[in-house]
C-alpha positions as CSV (number, residue, x, y, z in Angstrom):
1,M,-199.5,-13.5,20.9
2,S,-199.7,-14.3,24.6
3,E,-196.0,-15.0,24.7
4,E,-195.2,-11.7,23.1
5,N,-197.5,-9.9,25.6
6,N,-195.8,-11.7,28.5
7,S,-192.4,-10.7,27.1
8,N,-193.5,-7.1,26.8
9,D,-194.9,-7.1,30.3
10,K,-191.6,-8.4,31.7
11,K,-189.7,-5.7,29.8
12,V,-192.0,-2.9,31.2
13,E,-191.7,-4.4,34.7
14,S,-187.9,-4.6,34.4
15,A,-187.7,-1.0,33.3
16,N,-189.9,0.2,36.2
17,N,-188.3,-2.0,38.8
18,P,-184.5,-2.5,38.6
19,A,-184.8,-5.2,41.2
20,A,-186.7,-7.3,38.7
21,D,-183.4,-8.1,37.0
22,S,-182.2,-9.8,40.3
23,P,-181.7,-13.6,40.4
24,A,-185.1,-14.1,42.0
25,A,-186.8,-12.7,38.9
26,D,-184.5,-13.9,36.1
27,H,-182.0,-16.8,36.8
28,S,-180.2,-16.0,33.5
29,A,-179.0,-12.6,34.7
30,S,-175.2,-12.3,34.9
31,P,-173.5,-11.8,38.3
32,P,-172.4,-8.2,37.7
33,K,-176.1,-7.2,37.2
34,E,-177.0,-8.9,40.5
35,S,-174.6,-6.7,42.4
36,A,-175.4,-3.6,40.4
37,A,-179.1,-3.4,41.4
38,P,-178.7,-3.2,45.2
39,E,-175.9,-0.6,44.7
40,Q,-178.2,1.6,42.5
41,A,-180.9,1.3,45.1
42,D,-178.6,2.3,47.9
43,D,-177.4,5.3,45.8
44,A,-181.0,6.4,45.2
45,V,-181.8,6.2,48.9
46,G,-178.6,8.0,49.8
47,T,-179.4,10.8,47.3
48,A,-182.9,11.2,48.8
49,A,-181.4,11.3,52.3
50,N,-178.9,14.0,51.3
51,A,-181.7,16.1,49.8
52,V,-183.5,16.1,53.2
53,E,-180.7,16.0,55.7
54,P,-177.7,18.3,55.3
55,T,-174.2,16.8,55.6
56,D,-172.0,17.2,58.6
57,E,-169.9,19.7,56.6
58,E,-173.0,21.8,55.8
59,K,-174.1,21.8,59.4
60,E,-170.6,22.8,60.5
61,A,-170.5,25.6,57.9
62,K,-174.0,26.9,59.0
63,A,-173.0,26.8,62.6
64,K,-169.8,28.6,61.9
65,A,-171.6,31.3,59.9
66,A,-174.1,31.7,62.7
67,A,-171.3,32.0,65.3
68,E,-169.6,34.6,63.2
69,A,-172.8,36.6,62.8
70,R,-173.3,36.6,66.6
71,A,-169.8,37.6,67.2
72,A,-170.1,40.5,64.8
73,R,-173.3,41.7,66.5
74,A,-171.7,41.4,69.9
75,A,-168.7,43.4,68.7
76,A,-171.0,46.1,67.3
77,R,-172.9,46.3,70.6
78,A,-169.7,46.6,72.6
79,Q,-168.4,49.3,70.3
80,R,-171.7,51.3,70.7
81,S,-171.6,50.9,74.5
82,E,-168.0,52.2,74.5
83,G,-168.8,55.2,72.4
84,G,-167.0,53.9,69.4
85,E,-167.1,55.2,65.8
86,S,-170.2,53.1,65.0
87,A,-172.3,54.7,67.8
88,P,-173.3,57.8,65.9
89,A,-174.5,55.7,63.0
90,A,-176.7,53.6,65.2
91,A,-178.1,56.7,67.0
92,E,-179.0,58.4,63.6
93,L,-181.8,55.8,62.9
94,T,-185.1,57.6,62.9
95,D,-188.3,56.2,64.4
96,E,-189.7,55.6,60.9
97,E,-186.6,53.5,60.0
98,K,-186.9,51.6,63.2
99,E,-190.6,51.0,62.5
100,A,-189.9,49.9,58.9
101,K,-187.2,47.4,60.2
102,A,-189.6,46.0,62.8
103,K,-192.3,45.7,60.3
104,A,-190.1,43.9,57.8
105,A,-188.9,41.5,60.4
106,A,-192.5,40.7,61.5
107,E,-193.6,40.1,57.9
108,A,-190.7,37.7,57.4
109,R,-191.6,35.8,60.6
110,A,-195.3,35.7,59.5
111,A,-194.3,34.4,56.1
112,R,-192.1,31.7,57.5
113,A,-194.9,30.6,59.9
114,A,-197.4,30.5,57.1
115,A,-195.1,28.4,55.0
116,R,-194.5,25.9,57.8
117,A,-198.2,25.6,58.4
118,Q,-198.8,25.1,54.7
119,R,-196.2,22.4,54.5
120,A,-197.7,20.7,57.6
121,E,-201.2,20.7,56.1
122,G,-200.0,19.6,52.7
123,G,-202.1,22.4,51.1
124,E,-201.6,24.1,47.7
125,G,-200.9,27.6,49.1
126,T,-204.4,29.0,49.8
127,P,-203.9,29.5,53.5
128,A,-200.8,31.6,53.0
129,P,-202.4,34.9,52.0
130,A,-204.8,34.9,55.0
131,A,-201.9,34.1,57.5
132,E,-199.7,36.7,55.9
133,T,-202.3,39.4,56.0
134,G,-203.0,38.7,59.7
135,G,-199.3,38.7,60.5
136,D,-198.9,42.0,58.6
137,E,-201.6,43.7,60.6
138,E,-200.4,42.4,63.9
139,A,-196.8,43.4,63.1
140,K,-197.9,46.9,62.0
141,A,-199.7,47.4,65.3
142,K,-196.8,46.2,67.3
143,A,-194.4,48.4,65.4
144,E,-196.6,51.5,65.8
145,A,-196.8,50.8,69.6
146,R,-193.0,50.5,69.8
147,A,-192.5,53.7,67.8
148,A,-194.9,55.6,70.0
149,R,-193.0,54.4,73.2
150,A,-189.7,55.3,71.7
151,A,-190.9,58.8,70.7
152,A,-192.3,59.3,74.2
153,R,-189.0,58.2,75.8
154,A,-187.0,60.5,73.5
155,Q,-189.3,63.4,74.3
156,R,-189.0,62.9,78.0
157,A,-185.2,62.7,77.8
158,A,-185.0,65.9,75.7
159,G,-187.5,67.7,78.0
160,G,-189.8,68.3,75.0
161,D,-193.3,69.7,74.8
162,G,-194.8,66.4,75.9
163,G,-193.9,67.1,79.5
164,A,-195.6,70.5,79.4
165,E,-198.9,68.9,78.4
166,D,-199.0,67.0,81.7
167,G,-198.7,70.2,83.7
168,P,-195.9,71.4,86.1
169,K,-193.6,68.7,87.5
170,E,-194.6,67.6,91.0
171,P,-192.1,68.3,93.8
172,S,-190.1,65.5,95.3
173,P,-191.7,63.8,98.3
174,K,-188.4,64.6,100.1
175,Q,-188.3,68.2,99.2
176,P,-189.6,69.2,102.7
177,L,-186.7,67.3,104.3
178,L,-184.2,69.2,102.1
179,D,-185.8,72.6,102.9
180,R,-185.8,71.8,106.6
181,I,-182.2,70.8,106.9
182,V,-181.1,73.9,104.9
183,Q,-183.1,76.1,107.2
184,L,-181.6,74.5,110.3
185,I,-178.0,74.8,109.0
186,K,-178.5,78.5,108.1
187,E,-180.1,79.3,111.4
188,N,-177.6,77.4,113.6
189,V,-174.3,77.6,111.6
190,S,-174.1,80.3,108.9
191,D,-176.1,81.7,106.1
192,Q,-173.1,81.0,103.8
193,A,-172.7,77.4,104.9
194,V,-175.0,75.9,102.2
195,V,-173.8,76.6,98.7
196,E,-176.5,74.5,97.0
197,G,-179.3,72.1,97.9
198,V,-180.9,69.7,95.4
199,I,-182.9,66.4,95.3
200,N,-181.0,63.6,93.6
201,E,-184.0,61.8,92.0
202,R,-181.9,59.0,90.6
203,D,-180.7,58.1,94.1
204,R,-184.1,57.5,95.8
205,H,-184.7,61.3,95.9
206,L,-181.8,61.7,98.3
207,P,-181.5,65.3,99.7
208,T,-178.0,66.5,98.6
209,L,-176.3,69.6,100.0
210,T,-173.1,71.3,98.8
211,I,-171.3,72.8,101.8
212,H,-168.7,75.6,101.8
213,P,-165.4,74.1,103.1
214,D,-164.9,76.8,105.6
215,H,-168.1,75.7,107.4
216,W,-167.8,72.0,106.8
217,V,-166.6,70.9,110.3
218,A,-169.2,73.1,112.0
219,V,-172.0,71.7,109.8
220,A,-170.9,68.1,110.4
221,D,-170.9,68.6,114.1
222,F,-174.3,70.3,114.0
223,V,-176.1,67.6,111.9
224,K,-174.7,64.9,114.1
225,T,-175.7,66.4,117.5
226,N,-178.9,68.1,116.5
227,E,-181.9,66.3,118.2
228,E,-184.1,66.6,115.1
229,L,-181.5,65.3,112.6
230,Q,-179.3,62.9,114.6
231,L,-177.0,62.1,111.6
232,T,-174.7,59.9,113.7
233,Y,-173.6,57.4,111.1
234,L,-171.2,58.2,108.2
235,S,-171.8,55.3,105.9
236,N,-169.5,56.3,103.0
237,L,-166.9,58.9,102.0
238,S,-165.4,59.1,98.5
239,G,-163.4,61.5,96.4
240,V,-164.1,62.6,92.8
241,D,-161.9,64.3,90.2
242,Y,-164.1,66.5,87.9
243,E,-161.0,67.9,86.1
244,T,-162.1,71.5,86.9
245,H,-162.1,70.7,90.7
246,L,-161.9,67.9,93.2
247,E,-164.7,67.0,95.5
248,T,-165.5,64.8,98.5
249,V,-168.9,63.1,99.0
250,Y,-170.3,62.1,102.3
251,Y,-173.3,59.8,102.9
252,V,-174.7,60.3,106.4
253,L,-177.6,58.4,108.0
254,S,-179.8,58.8,111.0
255,I,-180.1,55.4,112.8
256,S,-183.2,56.4,114.6
257,S,-185.2,57.9,111.6
258,K,-183.5,55.8,108.9
259,Q,-183.3,59.0,106.9
260,G,-180.1,59.7,104.9
261,Y,-178.5,62.8,103.4
262,C,-175.6,63.5,101.1
263,F,-173.1,66.3,101.6
264,K,-170.5,67.5,99.1
265,V,-167.5,69.7,99.6
266,K,-165.5,71.1,96.7
267,T,-161.8,72.1,96.6
268,N,-159.4,73.3,93.9
269,R,-157.0,71.1,92.1
270,D,-153.8,73.0,92.7
271,T,-153.8,72.9,96.6
272,P,-156.7,70.6,97.4
273,S,-157.6,70.8,101.1
274,I,-160.8,70.0,103.0
275,P,-161.1,70.0,106.8
276,S,-161.1,66.5,108.3
277,V,-164.4,65.3,109.9
278,T,-162.7,62.3,111.6
279,P,-163.2,64.0,115.0
280,V,-166.9,64.1,114.2
281,W,-167.4,60.7,112.6
282,A,-164.7,58.2,113.4
283,T,-165.5,56.1,110.3
284,A,-164.0,59.0,108.2
285,N,-160.5,58.0,109.3
286,W,-159.5,55.4,106.8
287,N,-161.7,56.9,104.1
288,E,-160.0,60.2,104.3
289,R,-156.6,58.5,104.1
290,E,-157.7,56.6,100.9
291,V,-158.9,59.9,99.3
292,Y,-155.6,61.5,100.3
293,D,-153.6,58.5,98.9
294,L,-155.4,58.2,95.5
295,L,-156.5,61.8,94.8
296,G,-154.1,63.9,96.9
297,I,-156.7,65.9,98.9
298,D,-155.3,67.1,102.2
299,F,-157.4,66.8,105.3
300,P,-156.2,69.2,108.0
301,G,-157.1,67.9,111.5
302,H,-156.8,64.2,110.6
303,P,-155.0,62.4,113.4
304,D,-152.9,60.1,111.1
305,L,-153.0,61.3,107.5
306,R,-150.7,59.0,105.4
307,R,-151.0,56.7,102.5
308,I,-153.1,53.6,103.0
309,M,-152.9,51.7,99.7
310,M,-149.8,52.9,97.8
311,P,-146.2,52.7,99.2
312,D,-145.0,55.7,101.1
313,D,-142.5,56.6,98.4
314,W,-145.1,56.4,95.6
315,V,-145.0,59.5,93.3
316,G,-148.4,61.0,92.4
317,H,-152.0,60.0,93.1
318,P,-153.3,57.3,90.7
319,L,-157.0,58.3,90.6
320,R,-156.4,61.8,89.4
321,K,-157.2,62.2,85.8
322,D,-153.9,64.0,85.1
323,Y,-151.9,61.2,86.7
324,E,-148.9,60.0,84.7
325,P,-146.9,57.1,86.2
326,I,-143.2,57.4,86.3
327,D,-142.8,53.7,85.2
328,P,-145.6,52.9,82.6
329,E,-145.0,49.2,83.1
330,V,-146.1,49.3,86.8
């Protein structure tokens, strides 16, 4: 009986452990079985490793898919920023839809975090509900806050009723400066000199005046020589094509007070002409030549009005919105 039991024990051991059939356990095993056991063990180890670690091909495929997804998102963002066809669809999302998307994303993140924590602790799933509940409440609160901020921004942009609840809008801190310069120009130049005066809030509340072209040279000379204003430095001059009309924009600064103003002068598109202020501010010289070259605005009184960027025989003015080059390849 003992021999039979020993024989049975060896059979069980051999079934549970393939390495028991190796020469160290049984010298009567044939050579093929000796080589087969290590190969089977290697195959088992390799299979386990493959189950844990993805292959290079899988990693490459995942990386490629992620890169394609990023490229698609970037293309969609670029299309929206350029005003493409997909922009209206993105703009049609309501606050409720945005909140639902944010909530779903937060719940997914909480679920993944709970699963990772559960795997790390080796538990049976009991911590997951508590973690998921906490993540859900936190995500809901964050989503509600984001939705409230988005609604407030939209209301401010649309000039909705929300602004009325805060009372009348406070005047700009530079409104007195605008009122004062308008008063000085009307008193010393002409009542018709100032067409419009506004505060450009987006540009540091810059006082901005639109001047009638017939009074522009007189206004420029006055604001430069007036003891109170002393706008002696013309920092920038540019031209703009609004399709309905052309316009020149002048940024003038007082060196002593560090206070700046913006002046605008409009002209028609057919025969655009604005008096030159080069005799007042010498820095206007090349800037007026550039506006003449690229937009075709004439500046009577300029000492040397000619092209400054394009060749003298160039046809047309490249920055005008109706410009059509003679040679499209140039």
